[in-house]
N, C-alpha and C positions, 0 to 999 in steps of 0.2 A: 344212260349208258348201262349196259348189262353188267350185273354184279360179277366180280372176279373172285376166284378162289385162290388163296395163297397157302402154300404148305411150308414155306421157309425151309425147304429141303436143299440138298446139294448133291453134286456128283461125288461118289465113293463108294491143298493150300496148302535208288534215288539218283544216283549219279550215273552218267553215261560212262562206260568203260570198255576197254579192249585188252584182255578179256575179263578183268576183275575190278570190283569195287570193294574197298575195305572200310567198314564202319568203325566208329571210335573204339568199340570193344573187341576189335579183331575179327568180327564176322566178315567173311568173304562171300561176295555174290558174283556169280558168273553173268556176264552180259556182253553181247557184241552187237554192234549196230548193223542191221540188215539192210536198211535202205530207207530213205525219208518218205514219210507219208505226209503230204502237205495238207494240213488241216487248219490253216490260218483263218479260213472263212467260217470257222465254227461259231464265232460270236454272232453274224446277222441272224451117272452114277451107273454100269451095266444094268439093264432093266431088272427090277425085282418084282414088279407087278405090271400087268399089261393094262394100260389106260384105255378105256373104251369110250371116253367122253371128250376126246380132243376135238378142237374146232379146226378143220383143215384150212390152210391158207387159201385165199381166193382172191379174185379181182374185184370184190365188192368195194374195197377201199380205193377210190380213184382220185388221183390228183394229176396236175399237169406233169409233175416230175415222173410219174409212173407211165407216162405215154411213151417214154423212150426206153432204150435197152438198159438192162441193169448196169449201174455205173460204180457201185461200191467196190473198193479194193478188198480182196479176200485176205484175211489175216490167217496165214497158214501155220497153225500150231504144230502140225506134224513135221513140217520142214524145219521150223525153229527148234523143236525138240531134238531133232536129229543133229542139228548143228551144235546144240548144247552138249549132247552126249559125246560128240567128237571132242569137244573142248575138255570135258571131264576126263575122258579116256587119256588124253595127253597129259593132264595134270596128275592122274593116278600113276601113270608110268614114270613121270618125273619124280614123284614122291618115292616110289619104290626104288628107283635107281639111286636116289640121293641118300635115303636113310633106311631103306629096306622095310618100309611099312606099307601095307595095303589096307585101305579103308575097309571096314566091315559093317554090314547091315544085318540085324537080327529081326526076324518077323515071327510073331506068335499068332497062330490061327487056332481058334477054338470052335469046334463043330464041323459040320459037313455041308455047309451052304455052298452050292455050286458057284454062285457069283463071287463069294469071298475067296474060294479056292482059285478061281480064274484070276482075280486081282493079285493074289499072292504069287501065282505062277508067272504072271506078267512082270511083277517086280523082280522076281528071281532072274528072269531072262534079261531084264534091263541091267541088273547088276553085272551079270556075266558079260554083257556087251561092252561095258566100260572098264572091266577089270576089278570091280569091287567084289570082295568076298561076301557071300550071302549065307546066313545061318537061319534055319527054319525049325520051328517047333510046332507040331500039329497035335493038339489035344482033343479028346472026344467032347461032345456037347455036354456030357454030364460031369465033366471035370470040375473040381472044386475051385473056388476063387483062390484059395491058398496055393493050389498047384500053379496057377498062373503067376501069382505073386512071387513064388519061389523061382520060377524061370526068369522073371524080370530082375530079381535080385542078383541071380547068377550073371546075367548079361550086364547089369550095372557094374559088376566087379571085374568083368572080363576086359582086359586092355585091348584085345583084338577086335572087340565090338565097339564101333563108334556111333552107331545109331540103332535105336530100338523102336519098332513099330508093332503095335497091337492092332490086328485087323478087326475093324468094326463091321457090323454090330456083334456084340457079345451075347451069349445066351441070357435069357431073362433073369436067371437066378443070380447073376453076377452084378456087382456094383461097379458100373463102368467108370465112375468118377474115381473110386478108390484105386482101380487098376491103372488108369491113365496117370494118376498122380504119383504112382509108385515108380514110374520111369524117371530116372535122374535127369534133371534139367539139362545137364551137359550132353545127354544122348537123346533128347526129345526132338528127333528130326521131323516129327509130324508138326511140331510147334504148338501143341495143344496144352502144354503145362501152364497153369495159371500165372506163374511168374513170367513166362514168355509173352503171354497175352497182355499181362499188366505192363510189361516194359514196352510192348508195341503201342499201348495206349498213351504212354507218358512221353511228353516232350523232353528231349535231352537224354533219353534212355534208349538203348538198342536191345532188342531181343536177341537171344543166342540163335534162335531159329524162327523163321516166319512160316506159318502154315502153307503147305505146298500148293494147293489150288489157287488161293488168292495171290501168292507169290508169282505163280505162273501167269495170272491175268495181268499183273503189273509188268512182268517181264515182256509180255507180248506188246504192250503199249510202248515200252521203251525201245524194243528192237525194231518196231515199225515207225519210230520217230514221232510218236504222238506226244504233243506238248500237253502236260497235265496241269502245270502251275496256272492258277487263276481260273481254270475251267470249272464249269458246273458239272458235277458228276452225280448220277443217281445209281444207287445200289438197290436192286430189287431182291428182297429176302434178307433175313437177319439171323441166319444160322450161325452157330459158334464155329463151324468148319469153314464157311466161305463168306457169308454176307457181312458179319461184323468185322472180321479181320480185313476184308477187302476195303470196307469203308475207312478203317483206321489207316491202311496203307495209302489210300488216296488222299486222306487228310495230311499224312506226312509229306505227300508230294505237293502240298499247298493247293489242292482242289477245294472247291466249296461243295460239301458232300451232303446229300439227302438220302435217307434210307426209306424206301417204300416197303411196307409190310402188310400183314393181313388186316390191320385195323386202320390203314391209311385211307383217308377220304380223297376222292378224285386222283387215283394213281396215274391215270392216263394224262391228265393235265400236268401233273408234277413231272412225270417222266419226259414229256414233250419239251421241257425246258432244258434238258440235259445235253451237254456237249459229249459226255461219255456215259455210257450205260453199261453196268455189269449186272446181269440177271442170273439169279441162282435160286429159283423157287420150285422147280420141278413140275411146271404146268405147261404142257405142250402148246406152242403157238400162242401163248397168252399175250405177248407184246406184239401188237399189230402195227401196220404202217402208220396209223393215226396217232400212235404213241410216240413216234420218232421225229425229232427235229431234223430238218434237212441238213446234211453234212455231219451228223453225229457219228461217233465211233462206238461200236457195239461189241462187247465181250459176252458171249452167251455160254454160261456154265452148264445150263440145263442139258440133260440127256434123257429123253423120254421116249418110251415105246408107244407107237400108235399102230392100230390095225392096218395091214396092207396085204390084201389078198394076192397081189402080184409078187410079193416077196416069198422066197422059199421058206423063210422062217415064220411067215404069217404076220410079221410086223416090220416096221422100219423105225429108225431112231431120228427124232427131231429135237430141236432145242426149245427153250422158253420163248424164243423170238421167231416170228414168222419170217423165215429166211428170204423167201421170194419177194415179199413186200419190203423188207429191210434193204435188200440189194438195190432197190430203185430210189431209195431216199437217203440212206446213210453214206458217209464217206468211206467207211470200212466196217467189216463185220467178220466175226469168226464163224466158220461152218460147223455143223454138227452132223456126224462126227468129224474129227480131224482138226478141231480148234483147241479148246482148253484141255481136253482129255489127255493128249500126249504130253502136255506141259506139266501135268501134276506129277507123273512119275519122274520126269526130267528134274523137277525141283526137289524131289525126294533124294535123288542121286546127288544133286548139288549140295543139299543140306548134310548128307553123309560125308561128302568130301570136306565141307567146311568144318565139321566136327573133328575129323582126323587131323586136318591142318592145325586146328586150335590145340588139340591134345598134345601135339609134338612141336608146337610153335614153328610150324613149317611154312615158309613163305615162298 
């Protein structure tokens, strides 16, 4: 088998409910059942650099199942995210009418990266679309770490702010860990605080917030009626942002979880045993048809630019999974774009609403 390159990168994260589930610590999770995906037979980032070494999907992998038309159900993250935003908007209005409080999200952007500015602009638009107040601080790239920490401290103390997000990456002269840890855990809507991750990893404990992208992955599985309990799940990639928390969430759902990473031997063989695959490594078309068990469900977190002379931009976006091959083998698969991406921002809005509800004990 040809050697595979993993970068463990990411795009930039239990019970059925209608429309809310409440964990033991008061955390509220939005979820609504979209429609059943019958998988009972399972047992037989916007581009930052242009990748020039992608392997295009092709028909070189041939099986009997690929001789037919694509049969996989498309897991439409864009549609689900729209539905979630509508639910959030209704809850924001309900809260405002009942107690006069509007949830607020503060975003801190340092530097002039165009991709980061685009992400922040999209988050601001998303807030406006559901009625959440947005606060933005834009600092120059040469700003000091202390300046960033001062704004975080101010937002920590501001009762009108219920969520704080520091846009990554930060300039190289800043200590990312110090800055992220400065966000009070009660407003850590990104879910990256060590205490949130620690609680996520422990049985009998619930985090205040779950990282947005992994949360969106599990939300898609739930909303499409995918049974997770007892299934074999493989997470490809072990980043702190997606891979590790996704594995922890699947484990909480009683899946048997394996993490495939850059030092894993025989990743193809291991992945082919999975009923559920979540891939977040940032390698275009790495997961081929030969990696996929017939009837598996695939959540593709990767968003990778590959050269495309026919595109006005000179490139197109693809996932970690060869979509064309997966569609002929899997039971269901997320497209790229339009799969996990829209869910990440929807989960950020969800976490912000959860924070406001908790702050005022609003139910």
